[in-house]
C-alpha angles and dihedrals in degrees: 000000000000094000091048092048092052092049092049092048093053091039091058090056088055089050091050090055090050099048093044092051094245099113109113108246123248113267133191130210113304091037091276118154122241129208111277098191094113092068092076089068098054101077131034091008138120137182111241127206112240136189099274093334131052125222138194122246119204126192132209108267093212092059100040114055101153135101127213121228127201125204130156091358089301128117129221134175140200137168115257093200129065121234090263091058096255114134120242114263123246089257092052094048091048090050091053092047091052090049091054094047090051092048094047095045090051090055095042129214114334106238091207105055109193091191093069089070089070088062091059127104103287096242090047090050090051091059096038091052087066088061089062090053095054132078132048094307097047093120095052091045091053090049090052091050090048091052091054094044095048097046120117088243139315129264115202121200110198122195092213123099110212116187113173123063090248091052092048091045094052092043091055098038094053117332107179089316096231105095095056141078098215095191094067113108093230132017122184106206122203126185127208092251093056098260111140138190142148141239122214124200101232104197093075102038143008131251095256090065097053091038091058090051092049096043094049092044091051090047088059093042095053091045097052124102094258092058090052093049123011088204090066097086117083129221112286094216119111102016095068105048093098095059114113115249115261114260119250111222104218126193122202107205132201119221088256092053091050089051089051090052092051090051090051091051092051092048093049094047092049092052095045092049087069095051125109125186129185131176131207115195103185115194098177095098142327142201094306091062094039090057089053086056087058094245133125108252092222094047090048091052091047094049088051088056091051093050092048092049092048091051091048098048107014095241143052125247138188109306126195122206116180113233121184121238097188091134082087125066110267088004117166118166147320127201121259103202103218095194112083138145093271096047091049091049090052093048092050093046090053093048128019094013097039096124093056097068139058122234090252091053090051091052091051090051090050091054092046092050093050092047091052090051091051089052091052092050091051092052094045093051089053092054093257096122121106105226102073092044092051091045090052092051091048093051091048092061113107126225110288094022122116140182125203094228093060091051094049113110089221090060091051092048095049091053095047098100105215086171120036112183139174135171129213129182129222133119093216098058114095093189145345138177151139140222127277112270099219127041093246094041143096128232120209125187112183142175128198104207129182097275106004142043125219130197127183111194126194131184143144099229107060092264098120098083092046089051095050090049090051091044090058091047091049092050091052093046093048090047090054091052093049094046091050098049111024111108110223115237111244116240115249116243 
């Protein structure tokens, strides 16, 4: 509870800067501003199920100063600001968290977890939400939903105690699905052994937005007095007794709503039973060394993915790397297609054609492949990729219209992302990831840190462990090439 309280306390200061217009805007290289429109979806926001199309609902930050807390499939809420506008102290937030955990543990696990409905197929959730808004307690149920939706963000207290990176990864990626409200824009998740992570709702914003919030909040947290000396924080008793008790958000469910929840639980469990997750935490080198090898750290990490995939399956397939386009107003992403002629040539030369080339030739091919990738990223970030333009044209077609390109099997194949990848930065994060985007695909979340590289691999077909093994092998092989053939830069006198 203390760790969560400290994060929330520093996080509220970040939110205050944002809502008062004092948060420094996001900038890219060359001191050029980027679109900041995604920030409005981070706090006091919730994804809403729609009839055929979802939408985001935002709430006025000056009118909604509460957070929602989940424990044992139950939801609670309390204001994190006093009536005079002052935020609660760390001690006060911790006191409220402990109150909630005690209240929820006394009641036990709710056998009818409303939160699991938000993990349903979106159209199914749209219809099942109506079940919550029917019956004699429809008004109070709607008020409870509104409290969750309008909260600053959610804090989830899980009773599990994951230890390994795989256990933590699975607990954050899905857990048992019940003790969550997956539509919230941001959920801080705390486990009973003190492990902590977060979940970001991706439809409304991209990882770089939430990562900045988390990184800057952790910067403040690790720089405060308590991080320097654990003895610095006083006893919380006495100063918190006047705080109002957190509100318990109760749902009164009809038999039909309970049946809908049970269906959602069965659906969720069936999907998760197919999931595999594997983690590679590679300590051999990181971005500092890769730069000395005169390579882009991201391009190096991506080429490693291609080589590992080729060695696992014997071929390369369509690969998606998310590239931000926030140089444009409301910009989100474009696809950097990681598979290209040069990357394929390198993968083949390192595998099936290995005996045909010298070590120096292989290193030259490595450099060429990474340089090509950097070029592709530059074009994608400037809106010069092809995928978003084609998607826009496809969505503009009216009912009854057709275009040959969208019916071509080659177009369908090239947009079937067998590999979906994305990189985030941050020295504090011990892991991050996401699920594969097609049933026969692989999802890879990675981070190239100063002195280590981390990959989290997901799949449904027992491919994840083979991929992480081949990722490690690829990193070591590429390291050997770079160490053998990179000419050290002479120090200037």
